[in-house]
N, C-alpha and C positions, 0 to 999 in steps of 0.2 A: 548492338549485341551480336548480330550476325557477322559483322566484320571482325570482331574480336574472336569469335569462334573459328572463322576461317583462317585468320592469322595464326591462331594457336595450332590448328591442324596442319597448316602448310609449313610454318617456320620454326616451331618450338619442339623440343624433345625433352625427355626426362620428366622431372617434377613440374616444370612450368607448362608442359603440354596438357596436364590435367588440373591446373591451378584454377581457382575461382577468380572471377573478374576483379574483385577487390585486391587480391594478391598481385595480379598482373598490373593493376594501376600503380600500386606502390613500388613494385620492383622494376618494371620496364617503362611504363609511360611517364614516370617522373625522373628518369635518368638525366643527370646533368650532362649537357652537350652544348657545343657551339657550332653554328652553321658558318662555314667558310666558303666564299666564292673566289675562285681563282680562274681567271680567263673565262672559259665556258663551262667549267666543271663546278658543281656545287656539292660539297661534301659535309658530312656531319662528323664532328670530332667529339668522341665520347670521353668522359672523365674516367681515367684509368683507376681511380680510387674507389669508384662505385662498385659494390660487390657483384652486381649483375651486369656489368658492362660487357664482359666476354660473352654472356648468353645473348645479349641484344645484338652484338656484332655478328655472332654466329647465325642468329635469326635473319638478319639482313643479308648475309652471304647466302644462306639457304634459299631465301626468297629470290635473290638475283639469279641463282641457277635454275630455279623452278619456272621463272617467267620466260616466255620466248623473246628472242632478241629483236 
């Protein structure tokens, strides 16, 4: 529960930042994606048709900029 709360605080904005855990599970944690490994890089490819794929991609981008290199 604490990890979900911190992830919400650091990564999400708008309505998802104040969403209940059940809504987050449905919208973000069940996003269809494929893990692809190319050389040394591992990436996640999100399904573009999922309604909240853009919100999840923005959350990962925000998390990447918030963490030290």
